[in-house]
N, CA, C and O atoms as CSV, one atom per row, in Angstrom:
chain,resi,resn,atom,element,x,y,z
A,1,MET,N,N,70.633,-48.333,141.260
A,1,MET,CA,C,69.571,-48.088,142.195
A,1,MET,C,C,69.928,-48.737,143.540
A,1,MET,O,O,70.520,-49.816,143.569
A,2,ARG,N,N,69.582,-48.108,144.607
A,2,ARG,CA,C,69.897,-48.602,145.943
A,2,ARG,C,C,68.936,-49.692,146.368
A,2,ARG,O,O,67.750,-49.677,146.038
A,3,LYS,N,N,69.471,-50.616,147.095
A,3,LYS,CA,C,68.622,-51.646,147.679
A,3,LYS,C,C,68.003,-51.078,148.942
A,3,LYS,O,O,68.677,-50.411,149.726
A,4,HIS,N,N,66.745,-51.336,149.135
A,4,HIS,CA,C,66.066,-50.849,150.327
A,4,HIS,C,C,66.056,-51.938,151.384
A,4,HIS,O,O,65.721,-53.093,151.123
A,5,ARG,N,N,66.426,-51.539,152.557
A,5,ARG,CA,C,66.410,-52.473,153.673
A,5,ARG,C,C,65.051,-52.461,154.333
A,5,ARG,O,O,64.336,-51.460,154.340
A,6,SER,N,N,64.730,-53.591,154.878
A,6,SER,CA,C,63.465,-53.699,155.588
A,6,SER,C,C,63.544,-52.918,156.895
A,6,SER,O,O,64.609,-52.821,157.504
A,7,ASN,N,N,62.439,-52.374,157.311
A,7,ASN,CA,C,62.396,-51.642,158.575
A,7,ASN,C,C,62.325,-52.585,159.763
A,7,ASN,O,O,62.455,-52.146,160.905
A,8,ALA,N,N,62.122,-53.864,159.517
A,8,ALA,CA,C,62.053,-54.848,160.597
A,8,ALA,C,C,63.454,-55.341,160.930
A,8,ALA,O,O,63.685,-56.550,160.964
A,9,ARG,N,N,64.386,-54.442,161.173
A,9,ARG,CA,C,65.774,-54.770,161.459
A,9,ARG,C,C,65.932,-55.340,162.861
A,9,ARG,O,O,66.914,-56.031,163.135
A,10,GLY,N,N,64.988,-55.066,163.750
A,10,GLY,CA,C,65.093,-55.522,165.133
A,10,GLY,C,C,65.186,-57.028,165.240
A,10,GLY,O,O,65.966,-57.539,166.044
A,11,LEU,N,N,64.409,-57.750,164.449
A,11,LEU,CA,C,64.456,-59.204,164.479
A,11,LEU,C,C,65.790,-59.703,163.947
A,11,LEU,O,O,66.292,-60.730,164.405
A,12,GLY,N,N,66.371,-58.992,162.987
A,12,GLY,CA,C,67.668,-59.380,162.454
A,12,GLY,C,C,68.762,-59.279,163.494
A,12,GLY,O,O,69.637,-60.142,163.556
A,13,ILE,N,N,68.728,-58.247,164.307
A,13,ILE,CA,C,69.728,-58.078,165.363
A,13,ILE,C,C,69.590,-59.181,166.402
A,13,ILE,O,O,70.591,-59.718,166.878
A,14,VAL,N,N,68.369,-59.517,166.750
A,14,VAL,CA,C,68.147,-60.591,167.720
A,14,VAL,C,C,68.651,-61.918,167.173
A,14,VAL,O,O,69.292,-62.689,167.887
A,15,ALA,N,N,68.361,-62.181,165.904
A,15,ALA,CA,C,68.827,-63.429,165.283
A,15,ALA,C,C,70.354,-63.468,165.222
A,15,ALA,O,O,70.955,-64.513,165.470
A,16,GLU,N,N,70.985,-62.340,164.895
A,16,GLU,CA,C,72.442,-62.282,164.851
A,16,GLU,C,C,73.049,-62.532,166.227
A,16,GLU,O,O,74.064,-63.218,166.342
A,17,GLN,N,N,72.441,-61.988,167.259
A,17,GLN,CA,C,72.942,-62.199,168.618
A,17,GLN,C,C,72.756,-63.643,169.054
A,17,GLN,O,O,73.612,-64.200,169.742
A,18,ILE,N,N,71.650,-64.250,168.660
A,18,ILE,CA,C,71.427,-65.658,169.017
A,18,ILE,C,C,72.482,-66.540,168.356
A,18,ILE,O,O,73.011,-67.458,168.983
A,19,VAL,N,N,72.784,-66.262,167.094
A,19,VAL,CA,C,73.814,-67.037,166.399
A,19,VAL,C,C,75.171,-66.820,167.072
A,19,VAL,O,O,75.912,-67.777,167.293
A,20,ALA,N,N,75.499,-65.574,167.396
A,20,ALA,CA,C,76.783,-65.274,168.036
A,20,ALA,C,C,76.889,-65.950,169.404
A,20,ALA,O,O,77.941,-66.489,169.745
A,21,LEU,N,N,75.818,-65.926,170.182
A,21,LEU,CA,C,75.836,-66.573,171.491
A,21,LEU,C,C,75.919,-68.091,171.367
A,21,LEU,O,O,76.542,-68.750,172.201
A,22,THR,N,N,75.299,-68.644,170.339
A,22,THR,CA,C,75.375,-70.086,170.111
A,22,THR,C,C,76.793,-70.501,169.740
A,22,THR,O,O,77.291,-71.518,170.223
A,23,VAL,N,N,77.444,-69.717,168.884
A,23,VAL,CA,C,78.836,-70.007,168.522
A,23,VAL,C,C,79.723,-69.917,169.761
A,23,VAL,O,O,80.572,-70.780,169.986
A,24,ALA,N,N,79.525,-68.876,170.558
A,24,ALA,CA,C,80.328,-68.712,171.773
A,24,ALA,C,C,80.123,-69.887,172.724
A,24,ALA,O,O,81.089,-70.408,173.283
A,25,ALA,N,N,78.886,-70.301,172.910
A,25,ALA,CA,C,78.607,-71.432,173.801
A,25,ALA,C,C,79.216,-72.720,173.265
A,25,ALA,O,O,79.718,-73.535,174.039
A,26,GLY,N,N,79.179,-72.912,171.948
A,26,GLY,CA,C,79.784,-74.100,171.356
A,26,GLY,C,C,81.287,-74.138,171.544
A,26,GLY,O,O,81.848,-75.184,171.869
A,27,VAL,N,N,81.943,-73.004,171.341
A,27,VAL,CA,C,83.399,-72.942,171.526
A,27,VAL,C,C,83.750,-73.180,172.991
A,27,VAL,O,O,84.695,-73.910,173.293
A,28,ILE,N,N,83.002,-72.575,173.893
A,28,ILE,CA,C,83.256,-72.771,175.323
A,28,ILE,C,C,83.064,-74.236,175.697
A,28,ILE,O,O,83.862,-74.790,176.452
A,29,LEU,N,N,82.014,-74.869,175.177
A,29,LEU,CA,C,81.754,-76.274,175.482
A,29,LEU,C,C,82.898,-77.160,174.984
A,29,LEU,O,O,83.351,-78.051,175.702
A,30,LEU,N,N,83.359,-76.918,173.768
A,30,LEU,CA,C,84.474,-77.706,173.236
A,30,LEU,C,C,85.746,-77.519,174.067
A,30,LEU,O,O,86.459,-78.482,174.352
A,31,LEU,N,N,86.021,-76.275,174.450
A,31,LEU,CA,C,87.223,-76.014,175.249
A,31,LEU,C,C,87.123,-76.634,176.638
A,31,LEU,O,O,88.108,-77.166,177.150
A,32,VAL,N,N,85.957,-76.571,177.245
A,32,VAL,CA,C,85.781,-77.153,178.575
A,32,VAL,C,C,85.925,-78.674,178.514
A,32,VAL,O,O,86.504,-79.283,179.414
A,33,CYS,N,N,85.398,-79.285,177.451
A,33,CYS,CA,C,85.567,-80.737,177.295
A,33,CYS,C,C,87.033,-81.103,177.120
A,33,CYS,O,O,87.501,-82.074,177.714
A,34,ALA,N,N,87.765,-80.341,176.314
A,34,ALA,CA,C,89.193,-80.604,176.129
A,34,ALA,C,C,89.952,-80.398,177.432
A,34,ALA,O,O,90.858,-81.168,177.751
A,35,MET,N,N,89.593,-79.379,178.178
A,35,MET,CA,C,90.268,-79.117,179.451
A,35,MET,C,C,89.933,-80.189,180.480
A,35,MET,O,O,90.788,-80.563,181.283
A,36,ALA,N,N,88.703,-80.686,180.465
A,36,ALA,CA,C,88.332,-81.759,181.386
A,36,ALA,C,C,89.137,-83.020,181.097
A,36,ALA,O,O,89.584,-83.708,182.015
A,37,PHE,N,N,89.316,-83.315,179.816
A,37,PHE,CA,C,90.147,-84.463,179.448
A,37,PHE,C,C,91.586,-84.258,179.919
A,37,PHE,O,O,92.212,-85.172,180.457
A,38,LEU,N,N,92.095,-83.061,179.713
A,38,LEU,CA,C,93.458,-82.757,180.132
A,38,LEU,C,C,93.607,-82.869,181.649
A,38,LEU,O,O,94.624,-83.359,182.141
A,39,LEU,N,N,92.596,-82.416,182.388
A,39,LEU,CA,C,92.669,-82.464,183.846
A,39,LEU,C,C,92.593,-83.888,184.388
A,39,LEU,O,O,93.046,-84.150,185.502
A,40,THR,N,N,92.020,-84.816,183.606
A,40,THR,CA,C,92.025,-86.208,184.065
A,40,THR,C,C,93.411,-86.826,183.933
A,40,THR,O,O,93.723,-87.800,184.619
A,41,LYS,N,N,94.239,-86.274,183.064
A,41,LYS,CA,C,95.581,-86.817,182.845
A,41,LYS,C,C,96.625,-86.207,183.773
A,41,LYS,O,O,97.648,-86.836,184.045
A,42,ILE,N,N,96.384,-84.998,184.260
A,42,ILE,CA,C,97.344,-84.353,185.157
A,42,ILE,C,C,96.671,-84.023,186.476
A,42,ILE,O,O,95.445,-83.959,186.566
A,43,ASP,N,N,97.477,-83.817,187.484
A,43,ASP,CA,C,96.954,-83.419,188.783
A,43,ASP,C,C,97.120,-81.908,188.904
A,43,ASP,O,O,98.238,-81.409,189.031
A,44,ALA,N,N,96.006,-81.186,188.863
A,44,ALA,CA,C,96.059,-79.725,188.891
A,44,ALA,C,C,95.255,-79.205,190.074
A,44,ALA,O,O,94.299,-79.840,190.518
A,45,GLY,N,N,95.647,-78.063,190.567
A,45,GLY,CA,C,94.973,-77.455,191.691
A,45,GLY,C,C,93.790,-76.597,191.257
A,45,GLY,O,O,93.449,-76.508,190.077
A,46,LYS,N,N,93.190,-75.979,192.245
A,46,LYS,CA,C,92.012,-75.158,192.014
A,46,LYS,C,C,92.336,-73.915,191.184
A,46,LYS,O,O,91.506,-73.468,190.393
A,47,SER,N,N,93.526,-73.359,191.356
A,47,SER,CA,C,93.906,-72.162,190.605
A,47,SER,C,C,94.042,-72.464,189.115
A,47,SER,O,O,93.698,-71.626,188.281
A,48,VAL,N,N,94.541,-73.653,188.772
A,48,VAL,CA,C,94.663,-74.044,187.368
A,48,VAL,C,C,93.281,-74.205,186.753
A,48,VAL,O,O,93.054,-73.789,185.617
A,49,LEU,N,N,92.364,-74.799,187.488
A,49,LEU,CA,C,90.992,-74.963,187.008
A,49,LEU,C,C,90.324,-73.612,186.778
A,49,LEU,O,O,89.621,-73.430,185.784
A,50,SER,N,N,90.534,-72.674,187.681
A,50,SER,CA,C,89.965,-71.338,187.537
A,50,SER,C,C,90.550,-70.617,186.321
A,50,SER,O,O,89.820,-69.962,185.577
A,51,ALA,N,N,91.850,-70.736,186.122
A,51,ALA,CA,C,92.483,-70.098,184.971
A,51,ALA,C,C,92.002,-70.707,183.666
A,51,ALA,O,O,91.790,-69.988,182.690
A,52,MET,N,N,91.828,-72.021,183.635
A,52,MET,CA,C,91.348,-72.687,182.431
A,52,MET,C,C,89.906,-72.279,182.099
A,52,MET,O,O,89.572,-72.048,180.937
A,53,SER,N,N,89.073,-72.195,183.113
A,53,SER,CA,C,87.682,-71.818,182.848
A,53,SER,C,C,87.581,-70.364,182.397
A,53,SER,O,O,86.759,-70.039,181.540
A,54,THR,N,N,88.399,-69.494,182.961
A,54,THR,CA,C,88.411,-68.092,182.518
A,54,THR,C,C,88.945,-67.995,181.097
A,54,THR,O,O,88.431,-67.214,180.296
A,55,GLY,N,N,89.965,-68.776,180.774
A,55,GLY,CA,C,90.492,-68.798,179.411
A,55,GLY,C,C,89.462,-69.272,178.401
A,55,GLY,O,O,89.352,-68.714,177.310
A,56,ALA,N,N,88.708,-70.304,178.764
A,56,ALA,CA,C,87.653,-70.800,177.872
A,56,ALA,C,C,86.580,-69.746,177.675
A,56,ALA,O,O,86.056,-69.598,176.570
A,57,LEU,N,N,86.244,-69.014,178.722
A,57,LEU,CA,C,85.249,-67.953,178.625
A,57,LEU,C,C,85.726,-66.833,177.706
A,57,LEU,O,O,84.954,-66.332,176.888
A,58,VAL,N,N,86.979,-66.440,177.832
A,58,VAL,CA,C,87.523,-65.357,177.007
A,58,VAL,C,C,87.607,-65.777,175.537
A,58,VAL,O,O,87.250,-65.003,174.649
A,59,ILE,N,N,88.074,-66.990,175.282
A,59,ILE,CA,C,88.173,-67.464,173.902
A,59,ILE,C,C,86.789,-67.620,173.282
A,59,ILE,O,O,86.588,-67.271,172.118
A,60,GLY,N,N,85.842,-68.136,174.043
A,60,GLY,CA,C,84.469,-68.251,173.544
A,60,GLY,C,C,83.850,-66.891,173.274
A,60,GLY,O,O,83.129,-66.719,172.291
A,61,ALA,N,N,84.124,-65.931,174.133
A,61,ALA,CA,C,83.606,-64.576,173.927
A,61,ALA,C,C,84.195,-63.962,172.666
A,61,ALA,O,O,83.491,-63.284,171.917
A,62,TYR,N,N,85.475,-64.193,172.428
A,62,TYR,CA,C,86.116,-63.677,171.217
A,62,TYR,C,C,85.430,-64.234,169.971
A,62,TYR,O,O,85.073,-63.480,169.066
A,63,PHE,N,N,85.247,-65.545,169.926
A,63,PHE,CA,C,84.629,-66.147,168.744
A,63,PHE,C,C,83.158,-65.757,168.602
A,63,PHE,O,O,82.660,-65.638,167.482
A,64,GLY,N,N,82.461,-65.557,169.711
A,64,GLY,CA,C,81.092,-65.064,169.633
A,64,GLY,C,C,81.031,-63.649,169.085
A,64,GLY,O,O,80.186,-63.338,168.245
A,65,GLY,N,N,81.926,-62.792,169.560
A,65,GLY,CA,C,81.988,-61.423,169.048
A,65,GLY,C,C,82.408,-61.392,167.591
A,65,GLY,O,O,81.886,-60.593,166.813
A,66,TYR,N,N,83.344,-62.251,167.211
A,66,TYR,CA,C,83.798,-62.334,165.823
A,66,TYR,C,C,82.633,-62.725,164.907
A,66,TYR,O,O,82.431,-62.122,163.853
A,67,THR,N,N,81.881,-63.729,165.319
A,67,THR,CA,C,80.734,-64.172,164.519
A,67,THR,C,C,79.674,-63.091,164.431
A,67,THR,O,O,79.113,-62.856,163.360
A,68,GLY,N,N,79.396,-62.432,165.541
A,68,GLY,CA,C,78.406,-61.357,165.527
A,68,GLY,C,C,78.828,-60.189,164.660
A,68,GLY,O,O,78.012,-59.626,163.931
A,69,GLY,N,N,80.098,-59.821,164.732
A,69,GLY,CA,C,80.604,-58.726,163.908
A,69,GLY,C,C,80.616,-59.072,162.434
A,69,GLY,O,O,80.306,-58.234,161.587
A,70,LYS,N,N,80.973,-60.306,162.131
A,70,LYS,CA,C,81.021,-60.739,160.736
A,70,LYS,C,C,79.616,-60.799,160.136
A,70,LYS,O,O,79.423,-60.468,158.966
A,71,ARG,N,N,78.650,-61.215,160.927
A,71,ARG,CA,C,77.274,-61.280,160.422
A,71,ARG,C,C,76.645,-59.897,160.310
A,71,ARG,O,O,75.881,-59.635,159.382
A,72,ARG,N,N,76.960,-59.016,161.245
A,72,ARG,CA,C,76.353,-57.687,161.228
A,72,ARG,C,C,76.986,-56.777,160.184
A,72,ARG,O,O,76.303,-55.936,159.600
A,73,LYS,N,N,78.287,-56.939,159.944
A,73,LYS,CA,C,79.048,-56.204,158.937
A,73,LYS,C,C,79.229,-54.721,159.246
A,73,LYS,O,O,79.727,-53.980,158.398
A,74,ARG,N,N,78.847,-54.279,160.413
A,74,ARG,CA,C,79.087,-52.896,160.842
A,74,ARG,C,C,78.923,-52.841,162.356
A,74,ARG,O,O,78.301,-53.714,162.962
A,75,ASN,N,N,79.486,-51.812,162.944
A,75,ASN,CA,C,79.423,-51.632,164.403
A,75,ASN,C,C,79.907,-52.877,165.149
A,75,ASN,O,O,79.246,-53.347,166.075
A,76,GLY,N,N,81.040,-53.395,164.748
A,76,GLY,CA,C,81.553,-54.617,165.350
A,76,GLY,C,C,81.898,-54.479,166.813
A,76,GLY,O,O,81.697,-55.411,167.592
A,77,LEU,N,N,82.414,-53.327,167.196
A,77,LEU,CA,C,82.771,-53.120,168.598
A,77,LEU,C,C,81.531,-53.174,169.484
A,77,LEU,O,O,81.540,-53.803,170.542
A,78,ALA,N,N,80.472,-52.514,169.046
A,78,ALA,CA,C,79.221,-52.511,169.815
A,78,ALA,C,C,78.550,-53.883,169.788
A,78,ALA,O,O,78.030,-54.344,170.804
A,79,ALA,N,N,78.562,-54.531,168.625
A,79,ALA,CA,C,77.965,-55.868,168.520
A,79,ALA,C,C,78.705,-56.854,169.409
A,79,ALA,O,O,78.083,-57.678,170.079
A,80,GLY,N,N,80.030,-56.774,169.419
A,80,GLY,CA,C,80.817,-57.651,170.270
A,80,GLY,C,C,80.598,-57.374,171.746
A,80,GLY,O,O,80.493,-58.300,172.551
A,81,ALA,N,N,80.530,-56.098,172.098
A,81,ALA,CA,C,80.293,-55.751,173.501
A,81,ALA,C,C,78.931,-56.264,173.967
A,81,ALA,O,O,78.795,-56.747,175.091
A,82,LEU,N,N,77.938,-56.158,173.106
A,82,LEU,CA,C,76.609,-56.675,173.455
A,82,LEU,C,C,76.649,-58.190,173.614
A,82,LEU,O,O,76.035,-58.735,174.531
A,83,THR,N,N,77.361,-58.864,172.735
A,83,THR,CA,C,77.491,-60.317,172.841
A,83,THR,C,C,78.180,-60.700,174.145
A,83,THR,O,O,77.731,-61.611,174.841
A,84,GLY,N,N,79.265,-60.011,174.477
A,84,GLY,CA,C,79.980,-60.299,175.719
A,84,GLY,C,C,79.132,-60.032,176.953
A,84,GLY,O,O,79.157,-60.805,177.911
A,85,LEU,N,N,78.391,-58.949,176.929
A,85,LEU,CA,C,77.521,-58.625,178.067
A,85,LEU,C,C,76.422,-59.670,178.230
A,85,LEU,O,O,76.144,-60.115,179.343
A,86,LEU,N,N,75.796,-60.061,177.121
A,86,LEU,CA,C,74.744,-61.077,177.197
A,86,LEU,C,C,75.295,-62.417,177.667
A,86,LEU,O,O,74.639,-63.131,178.426
A,87,MET,N,N,76.507,-62.758,177.213
A,87,MET,CA,C,77.141,-63.994,177.682
A,87,MET,C,C,77.361,-63.958,179.184
A,87,MET,O,O,77.060,-64.920,179.890
A,88,PHE,N,N,77.886,-62.848,179.661
A,88,PHE,CA,C,78.168,-62.741,181.091
A,88,PHE,C,C,76.884,-62.816,181.913
A,88,PHE,O,O,76.844,-63.492,182.941
A,89,VAL,N,N,75.840,-62.128,181.467
A,89,VAL,CA,C,74.567,-62.157,182.193
A,89,VAL,C,C,73.999,-63.570,182.216
A,89,VAL,O,O,73.502,-64.026,183.246
A,90,PHE,N,N,74.073,-64.267,181.075
A,90,PHE,CA,C,73.575,-65.642,181.008
A,90,PHE,C,C,74.351,-66.549,181.958
A,90,PHE,O,O,73.755,-67.351,182.677
A,91,ILE,N,N,75.670,-66.427,181.963
A,91,ILE,CA,C,76.494,-67.260,182.840
A,91,ILE,C,C,76.234,-66.929,184.304
A,91,ILE,O,O,76.193,-67.826,185.146
A,92,LEU,N,N,76.061,-65.657,184.610
A,92,LEU,CA,C,75.786,-65.251,185.987
A,92,LEU,C,C,74.442,-65.804,186.468
A,92,LEU,O,O,74.332,-66.284,187.596
A,93,ILE,N,N,73.431,-65.735,185.614
A,93,ILE,CA,C,72.105,-66.228,186.000
A,93,ILE,C,C,72.110,-67.747,186.158
A,93,ILE,O,O,71.615,-68.266,187.159
A,94,THR,N,N,72.661,-68.460,185.183
A,94,THR,CA,C,72.680,-69.922,185.292
A,94,THR,C,C,73.572,-70.387,186.437
A,94,THR,O,O,73.278,-71.391,187.085
A,95,GLY,N,N,74.658,-69.664,186.687
A,95,GLY,CA,C,75.514,-70.015,187.813
A,95,GLY,C,C,74.818,-69.826,189.152
A,95,GLY,O,O,75.014,-70.613,190.078
A,96,SER,N,N,74.004,-68.778,189.251
A,96,SER,CA,C,73.293,-68.550,190.520
A,96,SER,C,C,72.163,-69.559,190.708
A,96,SER,O,O,71.822,-69.905,191.839
A,97,ILE,N,N,71.584,-70.029,189.614
A,97,ILE,CA,C,70.497,-71.000,189.730
A,97,ILE,C,C,71.036,-72.391,190.062
A,97,ILE,O,O,70.556,-73.036,190.995
A,98,PHE,N,N,72.024,-72.852,189.308
A,98,PHE,CA,C,72.483,-74.227,189.438
A,98,PHE,C,C,73.583,-74.437,190.464
A,98,PHE,O,O,73.649,-75.502,191.078
A,99,ALA,N,N,74.435,-73.467,190.662
A,99,ALA,CA,C,75.583,-73.676,191.551
A,99,ALA,C,C,75.523,-72.810,192.805
A,99,ALA,O,O,76.436,-72.866,193.629
A,100,GLY,N,N,74.484,-72.021,192.968
A,100,GLY,CA,C,74.407,-71.153,194.124
A,100,GLY,C,C,75.460,-70.070,194.094
A,100,GLY,O,O,75.854,-69.548,195.137
A,101,TYR,N,N,75.914,-69.734,192.913
A,101,TYR,CA,C,76.972,-68.742,192.718
A,101,TYR,C,C,76.404,-67.348,192.939
A,101,TYR,O,O,75.304,-67.040,192.479
A,102,SER,N,N,77.147,-66.515,193.635
A,102,SER,CA,C,76.719,-65.138,193.824
A,102,SER,C,C,77.776,-64.210,193.242
A,102,SER,O,O,78.933,-64.593,193.073
A,103,ALA,N,N,77.364,-62.996,192.942
A,103,ALA,CA,C,78.293,-62.025,192.353
A,103,ALA,C,C,79.369,-61.675,193.382
A,103,ALA,O,O,79.065,-61.297,194.514
A,104,ARG,N,N,80.611,-61.807,192.975
A,104,ARG,CA,C,81.736,-61.464,193.828
A,104,ARG,C,C,82.578,-60.423,193.118
A,104,ARG,O,O,82.235,-59.983,192.021
A,105,ILE,N,N,83.653,-60.038,193.725
A,105,ILE,CA,C,84.523,-59.038,193.136
A,105,ILE,C,C,85.199,-59.580,191.881
A,105,ILE,O,O,85.518,-58.806,190.979
A,106,THR,N,N,85.424,-60.892,191.800
A,106,THR,CA,C,86.028,-61.465,190.609
A,106,THR,C,C,85.066,-61.435,189.428
A,106,THR,O,O,85.494,-61.515,188.277
A,107,SER,N,N,83.780,-61.323,189.703
A,107,SER,CA,C,82.798,-61.255,188.621
A,107,SER,C,C,82.999,-60.013,187.779
A,107,SER,O,O,82.802,-60.052,186.565
A,108,PHE,N,N,83.388,-58.912,188.403
A,108,PHE,CA,C,83.619,-57.683,187.649
A,108,PHE,C,C,84.796,-57.852,186.692
A,108,PHE,O,O,84.751,-57.377,185.557
A,109,GLY,N,N,85.833,-58.519,187.145
A,109,GLY,CA,C,86.979,-58.784,186.276
A,109,GLY,C,C,86.605,-59.679,185.108
A,109,GLY,O,O,87.042,-59.446,183.981
A,110,LYS,N,N,85.801,-60.698,185.368
A,110,LYS,CA,C,85.357,-61.577,184.287
A,110,LYS,C,C,84.431,-60.842,183.328
A,110,LYS,O,O,84.444,-61.105,182.126
A,111,LEU,N,N,83.633,-59.928,183.850
A,111,LEU,CA,C,82.778,-59.111,182.985
A,111,LEU,C,C,83.631,-58.282,182.034
A,111,LEU,O,O,83.363,-58.232,180.834
A,112,LEU,N,N,84.661,-57.630,182.575
A,112,LEU,CA,C,85.538,-56.823,181.732
A,112,LEU,C,C,86.271,-57.673,180.693
A,112,LEU,O,O,86.384,-57.276,179.533
A,113,LEU,N,N,86.765,-58.832,181.104
A,113,LEU,CA,C,87.454,-59.716,180.162
A,113,LEU,C,C,86.516,-60.204,179.061
A,113,LEU,O,O,86.893,-60.235,177.890
A,114,THR,N,N,85.318,-60.577,179.431
A,114,THR,CA,C,84.353,-61.099,178.454
A,114,THR,C,C,83.951,-60.026,177.458
A,114,THR,O,O,83.945,-60.270,176.252
A,115,VAL,N,N,83.615,-58.841,177.950
A,115,VAL,CA,C,83.199,-57.757,177.060
A,115,VAL,C,C,84.358,-57.305,176.181
A,115,VAL,O,O,84.164,-57.035,174.996
A,116,ALA,N,N,85.557,-57.219,176.744
A,116,ALA,CA,C,86.716,-56.795,175.953
A,116,ALA,C,C,87.048,-57.807,174.856
A,116,ALA,O,O,87.296,-57.424,173.712
A,117,ALA,N,N,87.053,-59.093,175.199
A,117,ALA,CA,C,87.375,-60.123,174.204
A,117,ALA,C,C,86.320,-60.162,173.096
A,117,ALA,O,O,86.662,-60.285,171.920
A,118,ALA,N,N,85.050,-60.057,173.462
A,118,ALA,CA,C,83.986,-60.080,172.461
A,118,ALA,C,C,84.020,-58.817,171.598
A,118,ALA,O,O,83.742,-58.881,170.400
A,119,SER,N,N,84.356,-57.680,172.190
A,119,SER,CA,C,84.466,-56.434,171.420
A,119,SER,C,C,85.599,-56.506,170.409
A,119,SER,O,O,85.443,-56.086,169.262
A,120,ILE,N,N,86.733,-57.038,170.832
A,120,ILE,CA,C,87.862,-57.206,169.913
A,120,ILE,C,C,87.483,-58.169,168.790
A,120,ILE,O,O,87.781,-57.918,167.622
A,121,GLY,N,N,86.831,-59.263,169.144
A,121,GLY,CA,C,86.384,-60.215,168.127
A,121,GLY,C,C,85.396,-59.584,167.163
A,121,GLY,O,O,85.455,-59.850,165.962
A,122,GLY,N,N,84.482,-58.748,167.664
A,122,GLY,CA,C,83.519,-58.072,166.794
A,122,GLY,C,C,84.185,-57.103,165.844
A,122,GLY,O,O,83.824,-57.033,164.669
A,123,ALA,N,N,85.157,-56.352,166.344
A,123,ALA,CA,C,85.875,-55.404,165.488
A,123,ALA,C,C,86.671,-56.136,164.408
A,123,ALA,O,O,86.708,-55.692,163.260
A,124,ILE,N,N,87.298,-57.238,164.761
A,124,ILE,CA,C,88.045,-58.010,163.777
A,124,ILE,C,C,87.088,-58.678,162.784
A,124,ILE,O,O,87.383,-58.757,161.592
A,125,GLY,N,N,85.947,-59.155,163.279
A,125,GLY,CA,C,84.968,-59.789,162.396
A,125,GLY,C,C,84.412,-58.847,161.346
A,125,GLY,O,O,84.166,-59.262,160.213
A,126,VAL,N,N,84.208,-57.587,161.701
A,126,VAL,CA,C,83.715,-56.602,160.739
A,126,VAL,C,C,84.781,-56.297,159.697
A,126,VAL,O,O,84.464,-56.108,158.522
A,127,ASN,N,N,86.032,-56.248,160.113
A,127,ASN,CA,C,87.108,-55.823,159.219
A,127,ASN,C,C,87.767,-56.947,158.444
A,127,ASN,O,O,88.693,-56.682,157.677
A,128,VAL,N,N,87.337,-58.183,158.604
A,128,VAL,CA,C,87.930,-59.289,157.862
A,128,VAL,C,C,87.437,-59.232,156.408
A,128,VAL,O,O,86.287,-58.883,156.141
A,129,LYS,N,N,88.326,-59.579,155.488
A,129,LYS,CA,C,87.956,-59.556,154.074
A,129,LYS,C,C,87.017,-60.717,153.779
A,129,LYS,O,O,87.193,-61.827,154.282
A,130,ARG,N,N,86.038,-60.442,152.968
A,130,ARG,CA,C,85.096,-61.453,152.551
A,130,ARG,C,C,85.501,-61.996,151.192
A,130,ARG,O,O,85.828,-61.234,150.282
A,131,VAL,N,N,85.477,-63.301,151.059
A,131,VAL,CA,C,85.799,-63.931,149.788
A,131,VAL,C,C,84.512,-64.028,148.981
A,131,VAL,O,O,83.525,-64.578,149.471
A,132,PRO,N,N,84.496,-63.508,147.757
A,132,PRO,CA,C,83.243,-63.538,146.965
A,132,PRO,C,C,82.853,-64.907,146.518
A,132,PRO,O,O,81.830,-65.071,145.852
């Protein structure tokens, strides 16, 4: 006999996205802390700092998409893309509030990187084997 799913799936998707965004934020926070420690030991320019922060964003987006895809168990590409888009919107809003950051041409590139990394993570998360 088939198991019947609840029709209240909307709350499940929201909860899955919150978990995925929390994982992504945690990974980004850990990477930024490690990079800050590294930057205190070496003398690096502004371009190195920008590359490190973009790298942390991409890696965090990947792990957020991976977690979202693994929890959703289907539509990993779409789940990851949604996670990446929500991450980018959150970062854009908080950046404009706290740092006076405005959307620039580089924002579009970061949007593409974030959505692509999270989509790849979501697709891999759906297709990973589960251990019983």
